[in-house]
C-alpha positions as CSV (number, residue, x, y, z in Angstrom):
1,X,96.9,87.8,-24.4
2,X,99.0,85.3,-21.8
3,X,97.7,86.4,-18.6
4,X,93.8,85.8,-19.8
5,X,94.9,82.2,-21.8
6,X,96.9,80.9,-18.3
7,X,93.9,82.7,-16.0
8,X,90.5,81.8,-17.7
9,X,90.7,79.3,-20.6
10,X,92.4,76.0,-18.9
11,X,90.5,72.8,-16.9
12,X,92.3,70.7,-14.5
13,X,92.1,66.8,-14.5
14,X,93.2,64.6,-11.5
15,X,95.6,62.0,-12.6
16,X,97.2,58.9,-10.7
17,X,100.3,60.4,-9.1
18,X,103.7,59.0,-10.0
19,X,106.5,58.0,-7.5
20,X,109.6,56.7,-7.6
21,X,110.1,53.3,-5.9
22,X,111.3,53.5,-2.1
23,X,114.5,52.1,-2.6
24,X,117.3,52.5,-6.0
25,X,120.2,50.3,-6.4
26,X,122.7,51.0,-9.0
27,X,125.1,48.4,-11.0
28,X,127.6,48.9,-13.7
29,X,127.5,47.0,-16.6
30,X,130.2,44.5,-14.8
31,X,128.5,44.2,-12.1
32,X,125.5,42.7,-14.0
33,X,127.6,40.7,-16.4
34,X,129.3,39.5,-13.3
35,X,125.8,38.7,-11.4
36,X,123.9,37.3,-14.5
37,X,127.2,34.7,-15.2
38,X,127.1,34.0,-11.3
39,X,123.6,33.0,-11.2
40,X,124.1,30.9,-14.5
41,X,127.4,29.1,-13.5
42,X,125.3,28.0,-9.9
43,X,122.9,25.9,-11.2
44,X,124.2,22.9,-12.6
45,X,121.3,21.1,-12.8
46,X,117.7,21.0,-11.1
47,X,114.3,19.6,-10.7
48,X,110.7,21.3,-10.5
49,X,107.5,20.5,-10.2
50,X,105.5,23.2,-12.0
51,X,101.9,24.2,-13.1
52,X,102.1,24.8,-16.7
53,X,99.4,26.7,-18.8
54,X,98.9,27.3,-22.6
55,X,97.4,29.7,-24.9
56,X,97.6,30.1,-28.6
57,X,96.4,32.7,-31.1
58,X,96.4,35.9,-31.3
59,X,95.9,39.3,-33.2
60,X,96.7,37.7,-36.5
61,X,94.4,35.0,-36.0
62,X,92.0,37.2,-34.5
63,X,91.2,34.7,-31.4
64,X,93.4,33.3,-28.4
65,X,92.3,29.8,-26.8
66,X,93.7,29.0,-23.7
67,X,94.0,25.5,-22.5
68,X,93.7,24.0,-19.0
69,X,96.4,24.2,-16.6
70,X,98.7,20.7,-15.8
71,X,100.7,20.0,-13.1
72,X,104.2,18.0,-14.1
73,X,107.8,18.8,-13.6
74,X,110.7,19.6,-15.5
75,X,114.3,18.0,-15.0
76,X,117.2,20.4,-16.4
77,X,121.0,19.2,-16.6
78,X,123.4,21.2,-18.1
79,X,124.8,21.4,-20.9
80,X,121.4,21.2,-22.5
81,X,119.5,17.9,-20.9
82,X,115.8,18.2,-20.4
83,X,112.9,16.0,-19.5
84,X,109.3,17.4,-19.0
85,X,106.0,15.6,-18.5
86,X,102.8,17.0,-17.8
87,X,99.8,15.2,-16.3
88,X,95.8,15.2,-17.1
89,X,94.1,17.0,-14.4
90,X,92.4,15.0,-11.8
91,X,93.5,11.4,-13.4
92,X,97.3,12.3,-13.0
93,X,98.0,10.2,-15.9
94,X,100.4,11.1,-18.6
95,X,99.2,14.0,-21.4
96,X,102.9,14.5,-22.6
97,X,106.6,13.5,-22.2
98,X,109.0,15.1,-23.9
99,X,113.0,15.0,-23.4
100,X,115.8,16.8,-25.7
101,X,119.7,16.4,-25.3
102,X,119.9,19.8,-27.0
103,X,120.2,18.7,-30.4
104,X,117.2,16.3,-30.8
105,X,113.7,15.7,-29.1
106,X,111.4,13.1,-28.6
107,X,107.6,13.6,-27.8
108,X,104.8,11.7,-26.5
109,X,101.6,11.9,-26.2
110,X,99.8,8.6,-25.1
111,X,96.2,9.8,-25.5
112,X,96.5,10.0,-29.0
113,X,99.2,7.3,-29.3
114,X,101.8,9.2,-30.9
115,X,105.2,10.1,-30.8
116,X,107.1,13.0,-32.5
117,X,110.6,13.2,-33.0
118,X,112.4,15.9,-34.6
119,X,115.4,18.7,-34.3
120,X,115.8,21.2,-31.3
121,X,115.8,24.2,-33.9
122,X,112.5,24.3,-36.2
123,X,113.4,24.4,-40.0
124,X,109.6,23.9,-41.0
125,X,107.3,25.6,-38.9
126,X,104.1,24.3,-38.8
127,X,100.6,25.9,-38.8
128,X,99.5,24.6,-35.5
129,X,101.7,27.0,-33.4
130,X,102.1,24.2,-30.5
131,X,104.2,22.5,-32.5
132,X,106.7,24.8,-32.8
133,X,107.3,24.5,-29.3
134,X,111.0,22.8,-28.6
135,X,112.9,22.2,-25.8
136,X,115.3,24.9,-26.5
137,X,112.6,27.8,-25.6
138,X,112.2,25.9,-22.1
139,X,116.0,26.0,-21.3
140,X,116.7,29.2,-22.5
141,X,113.7,31.2,-20.9
142,X,113.7,29.4,-17.4
143,X,117.3,29.5,-17.6
144,X,119.0,32.9,-18.3
145,X,122.2,32.0,-19.8
146,X,125.7,33.4,-19.1
147,X,127.2,35.9,-21.7
148,X,129.5,34.3,-23.7
149,X,132.7,34.6,-25.0
150,X,131.9,35.5,-28.2
151,X,130.0,38.2,-27.2
152,X,129.5,41.6,-26.3
153,X,127.6,43.7,-23.8
154,X,126.3,47.4,-23.4
155,X,123.7,48.6,-20.7
156,X,121.3,51.4,-20.9
157,X,118.7,53.1,-18.7
158,X,114.9,52.9,-18.8
159,X,112.1,52.9,-16.8
160,X,108.5,51.1,-16.6
161,X,105.5,51.8,-14.9
162,X,103.7,49.2,-12.9
163,X,100.1,48.7,-12.0
164,X,98.9,51.4,-10.1
165,X,98.0,50.9,-6.0
166,X,94.1,49.8,-6.2
167,X,94.4,51.8,-2.3
168,X,96.8,54.5,-2.8
169,X,96.0,54.8,-6.2
170,X,99.7,55.9,-7.0
171,X,101.7,54.8,-10.2
172,X,105.3,53.8,-9.1
173,X,108.0,54.8,-12.2
174,X,110.5,52.3,-11.4
175,X,114.2,52.9,-13.3
176,X,116.0,49.7,-14.4
177,X,118.9,48.7,-16.3
178,X,118.5,47.0,-19.9
179,X,121.7,44.6,-20.5
180,X,121.8,44.4,-24.5
181,X,124.2,41.3,-25.5
182,X,125.4,41.8,-29.2
183,X,127.0,39.1,-31.6
184,X,128.4,38.9,-34.6
185,X,126.0,37.5,-37.4
186,X,126.1,33.7,-38.3
187,X,126.9,34.4,-41.8
188,X,130.2,34.4,-42.6
189,X,129.8,36.8,-45.5
190,X,129.0,40.0,-43.4
191,X,130.6,42.8,-42.7
192,X,133.1,42.4,-39.8
193,X,131.7,46.0,-38.3
194,X,128.4,44.9,-37.9
195,X,126.5,43.1,-34.7
196,X,123.2,42.0,-33.9
197,X,121.3,42.1,-30.6
198,X,120.6,38.5,-29.2
199,X,119.1,39.8,-26.1
200,X,118.2,41.6,-24.0
201,X,117.8,41.4,-20.3
202,X,116.1,44.4,-18.0
203,X,116.8,44.5,-14.4
204,X,114.8,46.4,-12.0
205,X,116.7,49.0,-10.0
206,X,114.5,48.2,-6.9
207,X,115.8,44.8,-6.3
208,X,118.6,44.3,-9.7
209,X,116.6,41.0,-10.5
210,X,115.7,40.3,-14.0
211,X,112.2,41.1,-14.4
212,X,112.0,40.3,-18.7
213,X,114.1,38.8,-21.3
214,X,113.6,39.5,-24.9
215,X,115.7,36.9,-27.4
216,X,116.0,37.8,-30.9
217,X,116.7,36.5,-33.9
218,X,119.6,36.7,-37.0
219,X,116.6,39.4,-38.4
220,X,116.6,41.5,-35.4
221,X,113.0,40.5,-34.7
222,X,112.2,39.6,-30.7
223,X,110.9,35.9,-31.3
224,X,110.6,35.2,-27.6
225,X,109.7,37.4,-24.5
226,X,109.9,35.9,-21.0
227,X,108.6,37.7,-18.0
228,X,110.0,36.9,-14.7
229,X,108.1,37.4,-11.4
230,X,107.7,36.2,-7.4
231,X,111.2,35.3,-6.9
232,X,112.2,33.0,-4.0
233,X,115.1,31.6,-2.2
234,X,115.8,27.9,-3.0
235,X,119.2,27.1,-0.8
236,X,121.4,30.1,-1.8
237,X,119.7,30.5,-4.9
238,X,117.1,33.2,-5.9
239,X,114.8,32.1,-8.8
240,X,111.5,33.2,-10.1
241,X,108.4,31.6,-8.9
242,X,106.8,32.3,-12.3
243,X,108.5,32.5,-15.8
244,X,105.7,33.7,-18.5
245,X,106.9,32.7,-22.1
246,X,105.8,34.5,-25.3
247,X,106.6,33.7,-28.7
248,X,104.8,36.4,-30.8
249,X,105.6,35.1,-33.9
250,X,104.2,31.3,-33.6
251,X,101.7,33.1,-31.5
252,X,101.4,30.9,-28.5
253,X,102.2,31.7,-24.5
254,X,103.3,29.4,-21.9
255,X,102.6,30.3,-17.8
256,X,105.2,28.3,-16.2
257,X,104.7,28.3,-11.8
258,X,107.6,26.9,-10.0
259,X,105.4,25.1,-7.0
260,X,108.8,23.2,-5.5
261,X,112.5,23.4,-7.0
262,X,115.6,21.5,-6.2
263,X,118.6,22.6,-7.6
264,X,122.2,20.8,-8.2
265,X,120.5,17.4,-6.9
266,X,122.8,14.7,-8.6
267,X,120.5,13.9,-12.1
268,X,122.0,10.6,-14.3
269,X,121.3,9.5,-17.7
270,X,118.5,7.5,-17.3
271,X,116.5,10.4,-16.4
272,X,117.0,12.1,-19.7
273,X,115.7,8.9,-22.0
274,X,112.7,8.4,-23.0
275,X,112.0,5.1,-25.1
276,X,108.8,5.1,-28.6
277,X,106.3,2.3,-27.4
278,X,105.8,-0.1,-29.7
279,X,103.0,0.6,-32.4
280,X,102.9,4.2,-31.3
281,X,102.4,6.6,-34.6
282,X,105.7,8.7,-34.9
283,X,105.7,12.1,-36.9
284,X,109.1,13.3,-37.9
285,X,109.3,17.1,-36.8
286,X,112.1,19.1,-38.6
């Protein structure tokens, strides 16, 4: 029976061949934490010329709406100062201007003669998914924060499959490290033995650079996924040229392309101030 099954009743199909990358680097959990903390500490501030494209919708709404890409620039200064301005295509006038000190934000939309003010943390979600976009999402996505003194880490190994090479039709299966950052729940009454996942940072073992970050909420849900690609050197700092942010529960996504980045230039307080013009309608958002 075994001879007849193996000899006659079979077919062979051609599939794309899986190969490993030519270089695979090793690192300990201590190495990854040291690199993460060092990269975060190396950037005190930056100014960046960018293009940003947004999309909204997904499986729950049954449709996706893509918005026109905007040029603009982003200023960041630690600990949590942020200024973002986007310009209307062709005309170059301001489409949106936003500033935050890490606790509260202001946002101006001149074309609608509207302003929004509120807290960086969403307390009452809006049905309009883009209205749930808060400055902290920019900060936490663009800069990979260091491991806090109250956090714990562990590392696991896995792999990801990269798109097939169109010429050779080979698929690269790349091993990676997943740095899991844990913390105790905010609920003081919780069991002291309980830990929650706060972030998972995925590292390519070909480059030992982060290619993805998953950010979790207290319920253990992935609320933000960020993909990093096209790394470039800006002085001594290696920084991703493309940053794709997805918010699965809010159902919106942002694609940020870095056109030019200048790290650690002096930024003063005036650059993070934004006045609401007289007569502009102000909406409070918490």
